C-alpha positions, -999 to +999 in steps of 0.1 A: +144+028+377+155-007+385+138-034+365+123-063+384+110-095+368+072-094+366+053-127+363+031-129+332-002-132+353+008-101+374+017-081+343-016-090+326-036-080+357-018-047+361-019-038+324-057-044+324-059-020+354-036+006+337-055+003+304-088+009+322-073+041+336-064+051+300-099+042+288-115+062+317-094+093+308-074+092+340-042+087+321-038+107+289-010+118+266-013+153+281-007+141+316+019+114+308+044+129+331+020+123+360+009+088+351+027+071+381+012+094+406-023+093+390-024+055+387-014+049+422-036+076+436-065+057+419-052+025+433-050+040+468-086+051+465-097+016+458-073-001+483-061-026+458-053-052+485-074-047+516-068-075+540-043-102+549-066-128+535-069-110+501-031-106+500-025-143+506-051-153+480-035-129+455+000-144+461-015-179+456-034-169+425-002-157+409+019-185+423+043-161+440+067-170+468+060-145+496+097-145+505+106-135+469+080-107+470+095-095+503+130-096+489+119-074+459+101-049+482+130-047+506+155-043+477+135-015+461+131+003+494+168+002+502+177+014+467+152+042+465+145+051+502+177+040+518+156+022+544+127-002+546+093+013+554+071-017+548+058-037+578+067-072+565+044-088+590+014-071+573+007-091+541-016-066+525+011-038+528+038-061+513+016-071+484+004-035+477+040-024+477+050-052+454+021-042+431+033-006+432+068-017+422+056-038+393+031-011+382+059+015+382+080-007+359+050-012+336+039+025+336+075+036+328+075+012+298+040+022+287+049+059+289+079+053+266+057+035+241+028+060+244+053+088+236+062+073+203 
């Protein structure tokens, strides 16, 4: 998996979310191979980023340049899907996909640590 730089504030927020899933028993040592699917199934259930307004506020909160976020999402999709599937005019979809990408990087790192 390609590593993307994750701002500290984003990393902190997502690690809190991931650790809450561990504390709630959603992510365990026994289901470590399914962590990514389980974490993002939970995120989909709660619709992490619901509206355009929420997405814009989230980007501002984390001082993220929307064009940089779009670039990361586009790069990830071309590398792993050979195409872009995100509607870049839909801010919530862009931010949710960015969060997914950052979360995937963090979960992969956590899985390696948890294994040891």
